[in-house]
A tleap script that builds the chain and sets N, CA, C and O, in Angstrom:
source leaprc.protein.ff14SB
mol = sequence {
  NGLY MET LEU ARG TYR ALA ILE PRO GLN GLU
  ASN ARG LEU ILE LEU GLY ILE ASP ALA TYR
  TYR ALA PRO PRO ILE VAL SER PHE LYS ASP
  ALA LYS ARG PHE TYR GLU LEU ALA ALA ARG
  ILE GLN TYR GLU LEU PHE PRO THR ALA GLY
  ALA TYR VAL GLU TYR ARG LYS TYR THR MET
  GLU PHE ARG LYS LYS ASP ILE ASN PHE GLU
  GLU GLY PHE ARG VAL GLY MET GLN ILE THR
  CPHE
}
set mol.1.N position { 99.920 90.636 98.713 }
set mol.1.CA position { 100.769 90.059 99.370 }
set mol.1.C position { 102.600 90.563 99.588 }
set mol.1.O position { 102.953 91.597 99.022 }
set mol.2.N position { 103.543 89.838 100.339 }
set mol.2.CA position { 105.073 90.694 100.820 }
set mol.2.C position { 105.696 89.480 101.222 }
set mol.2.O position { 105.032 88.617 101.796 }
set mol.3.N position { 107.295 89.279 100.899 }
set mol.3.CA position { 107.487 88.658 100.968 }
set mol.3.C position { 108.898 89.719 100.450 }
set mol.3.O position { 109.098 90.526 99.542 }
set mol.4.N position { 110.023 88.919 102.128 }
set mol.4.CA position { 111.092 89.771 102.283 }
set mol.4.C position { 111.979 88.551 102.480 }
set mol.4.O position { 111.468 87.491 102.842 }
set mol.5.N position { 113.535 88.675 102.215 }
set mol.5.CA position { 114.460 87.729 102.165 }
set mol.5.C position { 115.924 88.236 102.538 }
set mol.5.O position { 116.610 88.913 101.772 }
set mol.6.N position { 116.373 87.765 103.995 }
set mol.6.CA position { 117.628 88.665 104.528 }
set mol.6.C position { 118.752 87.639 103.753 }
set mol.6.O position { 118.507 86.500 104.151 }
set mol.7.N position { 119.563 87.627 103.071 }
set mol.7.CA position { 120.672 86.583 102.547 }
set mol.7.C position { 121.741 85.962 104.027 }
set mol.7.O position { 122.341 86.784 104.718 }
set mol.8.N position { 121.805 84.785 104.251 }
set mol.8.CA position { 122.145 84.604 105.244 }
set mol.8.C position { 123.670 84.864 105.222 }
set mol.8.O position { 124.218 85.094 106.300 }
set mol.9.N position { 124.553 84.842 103.848 }
set mol.9.CA position { 126.030 85.190 103.873 }
set mol.9.C position { 126.622 86.832 104.456 }
set mol.9.O position { 127.526 87.323 105.134 }
set mol.10.N position { 125.339 87.250 103.610 }
set mol.10.CA position { 125.157 89.290 104.150 }
set mol.10.C position { 124.256 89.367 104.841 }
set mol.10.O position { 123.398 90.159 104.450 }
set mol.11.N position { 124.106 88.981 105.540 }
set mol.11.CA position { 122.842 89.180 107.095 }
set mol.11.C position { 122.551 90.918 106.478 }
set mol.11.O position { 121.322 90.968 106.427 }
set mol.12.N position { 123.044 92.171 106.054 }
set mol.12.CA position { 123.025 93.266 106.046 }
set mol.12.C position { 121.467 93.235 103.877 }
set mol.12.O position { 120.737 94.013 103.264 }
set mol.13.N position { 121.796 92.235 103.821 }
set mol.13.CA position { 121.249 92.226 101.953 }
set mol.13.C position { 120.012 92.124 102.700 }
set mol.13.O position { 119.792 91.636 103.809 }
set mol.14.N position { 119.122 92.784 101.717 }
set mol.14.CA position { 117.483 91.668 101.357 }
set mol.14.C position { 117.047 91.639 100.117 }
set mol.14.O position { 117.633 92.246 99.221 }
set mol.15.N position { 116.481 91.268 100.014 }
set mol.15.CA position { 115.587 90.814 98.797 }
set mol.15.C position { 113.567 90.915 99.092 }
set mol.15.O position { 112.779 90.727 100.019 }
set mol.16.N position { 113.533 91.262 97.858 }
set mol.16.CA position { 112.054 91.811 98.617 }
set mol.16.C position { 110.622 91.595 97.091 }
set mol.16.O position { 110.823 91.848 95.903 }
set mol.17.N position { 109.745 91.249 97.505 }
set mol.17.CA position { 108.154 90.718 96.387 }
set mol.17.C position { 107.589 91.468 97.204 }
set mol.17.O position { 107.838 91.411 98.408 }
set mol.18.N position { 106.851 92.181 96.756 }
set mol.18.CA position { 105.279 92.653 96.432 }
set mol.18.C position { 104.592 92.656 95.255 }
set mol.18.O position { 104.908 93.042 94.129 }
set mol.19.N position { 103.324 92.024 95.819 }
set mol.19.CA position { 101.998 91.928 94.341 }
set mol.19.C position { 101.047 91.903 95.752 }
set mol.19.O position { 100.976 91.431 96.887 }
set mol.20.N position { 100.331 92.850 94.703 }
set mol.20.CA position { 98.917 93.306 95.011 }
set mol.20.C position { 97.947 93.202 94.228 }
set mol.20.O position { 98.326 93.589 93.122 }
set mol.21.N position { 96.550 92.783 94.197 }
set mol.21.CA position { 95.765 93.270 93.187 }
set mol.21.C position { 94.286 92.888 93.706 }
set mol.21.O position { 93.843 92.087 94.529 }
set mol.22.N position { 93.868 93.613 93.043 }
set mol.22.CA position { 92.109 94.728 93.389 }
set mol.22.C position { 91.092 93.431 91.951 }
set mol.22.O position { 91.349 93.695 90.777 }
set mol.23.N position { 90.196 92.350 92.187 }
set mol.23.CA position { 89.697 91.700 91.374 }
set mol.23.C position { 88.321 93.005 90.855 }
set mol.23.O position { 88.765 94.119 91.131 }
set mol.24.N position { 87.043 93.099 90.294 }
set mol.24.CA position { 86.173 93.910 89.387 }
set mol.24.C position { 85.801 94.364 90.314 }
set mol.24.O position { 85.686 95.588 90.366 }
set mol.25.N position { 85.333 93.237 91.848 }
set mol.25.CA position { 84.572 93.345 93.025 }
set mol.25.C position { 84.454 94.761 93.846 }
set mol.25.O position { 83.578 95.598 94.067 }
set mol.26.N position { 85.775 94.562 94.158 }
set mol.26.CA position { 86.836 96.264 94.658 }
set mol.26.C position { 86.852 97.305 94.011 }
set mol.26.O position { 86.857 98.416 94.541 }
set mol.27.N position { 86.862 97.107 92.807 }
set mol.27.CA position { 87.592 98.318 91.582 }
set mol.27.C position { 86.419 99.216 91.025 }
set mol.27.O position { 85.255 98.816 91.024 }
set mol.28.N position { 86.707 100.161 90.664 }
set mol.28.CA position { 85.779 101.413 90.639 }
set mol.28.C position { 84.968 101.158 89.211 }
set mol.28.O position { 85.235 100.241 88.434 }
set mol.29.N position { 83.810 102.257 88.999 }
set mol.29.CA position { 83.470 102.204 87.953 }
set mol.29.C position { 83.815 101.621 86.619 }
set mol.29.O position { 82.960 100.749 86.465 }
set mol.30.N position { 84.402 101.621 85.831 }
set mol.30.CA position { 84.794 100.985 84.207 }
set mol.30.C position { 86.375 99.836 84.930 }
set mol.30.O position { 86.872 98.799 84.492 }
set mol.31.N position { 86.561 100.322 85.629 }
set mol.31.CA position { 87.711 99.342 85.998 }
set mol.31.C position { 87.556 98.181 86.056 }
set mol.31.O position { 86.549 98.040 86.750 }
set mol.32.N position { 87.961 97.108 85.729 }
set mol.32.CA position { 87.931 95.654 86.251 }
set mol.32.C position { 88.846 95.390 86.846 }
set mol.32.O position { 88.273 94.836 87.785 }
set mol.33.N position { 90.078 95.317 87.130 }
set mol.33.CA position { 91.506 94.714 87.651 }
set mol.33.C position { 92.240 95.805 87.994 }
set mol.33.O position { 92.532 96.684 87.183 }
set mol.34.N position { 92.567 95.812 89.169 }
set mol.34.CA position { 94.109 96.579 89.783 }
set mol.34.C position { 94.982 95.487 90.225 }
set mol.34.O position { 94.690 94.571 90.994 }
set mol.35.N position { 96.284 95.752 89.531 }
set mol.35.CA position { 97.523 95.096 89.784 }
set mol.35.C position { 98.809 96.223 90.506 }
set mol.35.O position { 99.140 97.339 90.108 }
set mol.36.N position { 99.250 95.549 91.503 }
set mol.36.CA position { 101.203 96.006 91.266 }
set mol.36.C position { 101.614 94.801 91.748 }
set mol.36.O position { 101.252 93.778 92.328 }
set mol.37.N position { 102.572 95.400 91.228 }
set mol.37.CA position { 104.402 94.846 91.368 }
set mol.37.C position { 104.841 95.391 91.663 }
set mol.37.O position { 104.872 96.615 91.534 }
set mol.38.N position { 105.811 94.159 92.625 }
set mol.38.CA position { 107.050 94.971 92.888 }
set mol.38.C position { 108.052 94.684 93.249 }
set mol.38.O position { 107.874 94.010 94.263 }
set mol.39.N position { 109.458 94.814 92.966 }
set mol.39.CA position { 110.678 94.005 93.167 }
set mol.39.C position { 111.361 94.598 93.977 }
set mol.39.O position { 110.878 95.720 94.130 }
set mol.40.N position { 112.827 94.352 94.999 }
set mol.40.CA position { 113.611 95.125 95.520 }
set mol.40.C position { 114.812 94.602 96.096 }
set mol.40.O position { 114.710 93.600 96.803 }
set mol.41.N position { 115.760 95.042 95.935 }
set mol.41.CA position { 117.092 95.173 96.466 }
set mol.41.C position { 117.762 95.928 97.542 }
set mol.41.O position { 118.626 96.762 97.271 }
set mol.42.N position { 117.432 95.693 98.642 }
set mol.42.CA position { 117.729 96.771 99.851 }
set mol.42.C position { 118.547 96.006 100.709 }
set mol.42.O position { 118.559 94.791 100.904 }
set mol.43.N position { 119.721 97.567 101.536 }
set mol.43.CA position { 120.891 97.111 101.852 }
set mol.43.C position { 120.688 97.552 103.378 }
set mol.43.O position { 120.344 98.733 103.326 }
set mol.44.N position { 120.733 97.235 104.397 }
set mol.44.CA position { 120.386 98.069 106.082 }
set mol.44.C position { 121.786 98.758 106.518 }
set mol.44.O position { 122.828 98.155 106.776 }
set mol.45.N position { 121.520 100.526 106.549 }
set mol.45.CA position { 122.509 100.797 106.514 }
set mol.45.C position { 122.330 101.035 107.886 }
set mol.45.O position { 123.374 101.596 108.221 }
set mol.46.N position { 121.406 100.903 109.147 }
set mol.46.CA position { 120.990 100.972 110.287 }
set mol.46.C position { 119.823 99.961 110.704 }
set mol.46.O position { 118.759 100.052 110.091 }
set mol.47.N position { 119.978 98.886 111.833 }
set mol.47.CA position { 118.912 97.633 112.195 }
set mol.47.C position { 116.916 98.390 112.217 }
set mol.47.O position { 115.895 97.908 112.708 }
set mol.48.N position { 117.186 99.853 111.352 }
set mol.48.CA position { 115.623 100.186 111.665 }
set mol.48.C position { 115.742 101.261 109.953 }
set mol.48.O position { 114.836 102.043 109.667 }
set mol.49.N position { 116.818 101.096 109.157 }
set mol.49.CA position { 116.975 102.342 108.313 }
set mol.49.C position { 118.022 100.888 106.723 }
set mol.49.O position { 119.014 100.163 106.647 }
set mol.50.N position { 117.047 101.249 106.030 }
set mol.50.CA position { 117.511 101.096 104.668 }
set mol.50.C position { 117.851 101.777 103.345 }
set mol.50.O position { 116.977 102.589 103.041 }
set mol.51.N position { 118.576 101.720 102.705 }
set mol.51.CA position { 118.407 102.341 101.170 }
set mol.51.C position { 118.048 100.912 100.234 }
set mol.51.O position { 118.158 99.715 100.501 }
set mol.52.N position { 117.607 101.589 99.116 }
set mol.52.CA position { 116.899 100.196 98.119 }
set mol.52.C position { 116.584 100.560 96.603 }
set mol.52.O position { 115.728 101.405 96.338 }
set mol.53.N position { 117.235 99.958 95.711 }
set mol.53.CA position { 116.744 100.116 94.334 }
set mol.53.C position { 115.180 99.082 94.034 }
set mol.53.O position { 115.002 97.921 94.403 }
set mol.54.N position { 114.568 99.648 93.541 }
set mol.54.CA position { 112.990 98.869 93.198 }
set mol.54.C position { 112.685 98.691 92.221 }
set mol.54.O position { 112.603 99.822 91.743 }
set mol.55.N position { 112.336 97.774 91.236 }
set mol.55.CA position { 111.507 98.264 90.068 }
set mol.55.C position { 110.101 98.055 90.528 }
set mol.55.O position { 109.792 96.901 90.824 }
set mol.56.N position { 109.252 98.948 90.627 }
set mol.56.CA position { 106.971 98.855 90.570 }
set mol.56.C position { 106.601 99.019 89.405 }
set mol.56.O position { 107.272 99.511 88.497 }
set mol.57.N position { 105.591 98.649 89.352 }
set mol.57.CA position { 104.701 98.284 88.421 }
set mol.57.C position { 103.263 98.692 88.689 }
set mol.57.O position { 102.902 97.940 89.595 }
set mol.58.N position { 102.614 99.211 88.482 }
set mol.58.CA position { 101.599 99.357 89.103 }
set mol.58.C position { 100.317 99.755 87.429 }
set mol.58.O position { 100.337 100.720 86.665 }
set mol.59.N position { 99.287 98.392 87.452 }
set mol.59.CA position { 98.161 98.576 86.228 }
set mol.59.C position { 97.100 98.296 86.433 }
set mol.59.O position { 96.712 97.702 87.438 }
set mol.60.N position { 96.053 98.881 85.008 }
set mol.60.CA position { 94.299 98.575 86.025 }
set mol.60.C position { 93.950 98.668 84.715 }
set mol.60.O position { 94.406 99.367 83.811 }
set mol.61.N position { 92.969 97.764 84.742 }
set mol.61.CA position { 92.653 97.428 82.957 }
set mol.61.C position { 90.937 98.602 83.321 }
set mol.61.O position { 90.157 98.691 84.269 }
set mol.62.N position { 91.067 99.305 81.901 }
set mol.62.CA position { 89.836 100.084 82.366 }
set mol.62.C position { 89.108 99.959 81.062 }
set mol.62.O position { 89.772 99.682 80.063 }
set mol.63.N position { 88.085 100.096 80.987 }
set mol.63.CA position { 87.465 99.744 79.220 }
set mol.63.C position { 87.991 98.836 78.786 }
set mol.63.O position { 88.273 99.104 77.618 }
set mol.64.N position { 88.393 97.617 79.109 }
set mol.64.CA position { 89.246 96.957 77.749 }
set mol.64.C position { 90.545 96.940 77.364 }
set mol.64.O position { 91.110 96.301 76.476 }
set mol.65.N position { 90.981 97.811 78.234 }
set mol.65.CA position { 92.441 98.152 77.862 }
set mol.65.C position { 93.593 98.556 79.403 }
set mol.65.O position { 93.482 99.102 80.501 }
set mol.66.N position { 94.174 98.183 78.950 }
set mol.66.CA position { 95.187 97.800 80.386 }
set mol.66.C position { 96.410 99.251 80.269 }
set mol.66.O position { 97.148 99.446 79.303 }
set mol.67.N position { 96.326 100.266 81.743 }
set mol.67.CA position { 96.748 101.699 81.665 }
set mol.67.C position { 97.813 101.138 82.652 }
set mol.67.O position { 97.610 100.333 83.561 }
set mol.68.N position { 98.882 101.669 82.325 }
set mol.68.CA position { 100.101 101.608 83.324 }
set mol.68.C position { 100.247 102.869 83.995 }
set mol.68.O position { 100.649 103.813 83.314 }
set mol.69.N position { 99.924 103.101 85.533 }
set mol.69.CA position { 100.217 104.155 85.607 }
set mol.69.C position { 101.004 104.864 86.702 }
set mol.69.O position { 100.687 105.783 87.457 }
set mol.70.N position { 102.569 103.880 86.505 }
set mol.70.CA position { 103.629 104.166 87.013 }
set mol.70.C position { 104.442 102.776 86.358 }
set mol.70.O position { 103.980 101.635 86.368 }
set mol.71.N position { 105.406 103.077 85.949 }
set mol.71.CA position { 106.189 101.570 85.727 }
set mol.71.C position { 107.607 101.931 86.000 }
set mol.71.O position { 107.676 103.150 86.159 }
set mol.72.N position { 108.961 101.251 86.135 }
set mol.72.CA position { 110.146 101.677 86.532 }
set mol.72.C position { 111.141 101.222 87.824 }
set mol.72.O position { 110.971 100.331 88.657 }
set mol.73.N position { 112.071 102.037 87.684 }
set mol.73.CA position { 112.869 101.787 89.097 }
set mol.73.C position { 112.960 103.502 89.856 }
set mol.73.O position { 112.812 104.674 89.507 }
set mol.74.N position { 113.215 102.906 90.775 }
set mol.74.CA position { 112.957 103.957 91.898 }
set mol.74.C position { 113.960 103.409 93.345 }
set mol.74.O position { 114.145 102.356 93.957 }
set mol.75.N position { 114.591 105.320 93.435 }
set mol.75.CA position { 116.248 104.913 94.586 }
set mol.75.C position { 115.272 105.045 95.905 }
set mol.75.O position { 114.329 105.771 95.591 }
set mol.76.N position { 115.177 104.662 97.088 }
set mol.76.CA position { 114.848 105.158 98.255 }
set mol.76.C position { 115.425 105.127 99.469 }
set mol.76.O position { 116.610 105.452 99.398 }
set mol.77.N position { 115.034 104.846 100.634 }
set mol.77.CA position { 115.207 105.120 101.768 }
set mol.77.C position { 113.657 104.583 103.106 }
set mol.77.O position { 112.707 105.255 103.507 }
set mol.78.N position { 114.067 103.147 103.411 }
set mol.78.CA position { 112.923 102.883 104.367 }
set mol.78.C position { 113.376 102.967 105.904 }
set mol.78.O position { 114.408 102.386 106.241 }
set mol.79.N position { 112.616 103.684 106.840 }
set mol.79.CA position { 112.639 103.562 108.013 }
set mol.79.C position { 112.001 103.619 108.743 }
set mol.79.O position { 111.054 104.388 108.903 }
set mol.80.N position { 112.582 102.379 109.680 }
set mol.80.CA position { 110.932 101.761 110.663 }
set mol.80.C position { 111.256 102.174 112.170 }
set mol.80.O position { 112.412 102.292 112.578 }
set mol.81.N position { 110.327 102.344 112.816 }
set mol.81.CA position { 110.682 103.040 114.471 }
set mol.81.C position { 108.956 102.571 114.899 }
set mol.81.O position { 108.515 102.801 116.025 }
savepdb mol mol.pdb
quit
């Protein structure tokens, strides 16, 4: 799922949270579950482009052990058209 909120007083500042989960039925081989969590602060530079800072974590349970594929902060730009 995805949730985005534009702060009314700062109409160019957007807060966002993403969360995705794959249960064992759609995971592969010895994987039991897979999930992705992300939190983002974005500033709209133009109506179709924004710069953001995001913390994200990808984790999978594999053979009864949690494995982090990626965890940390990133900076980027999102362009929509």
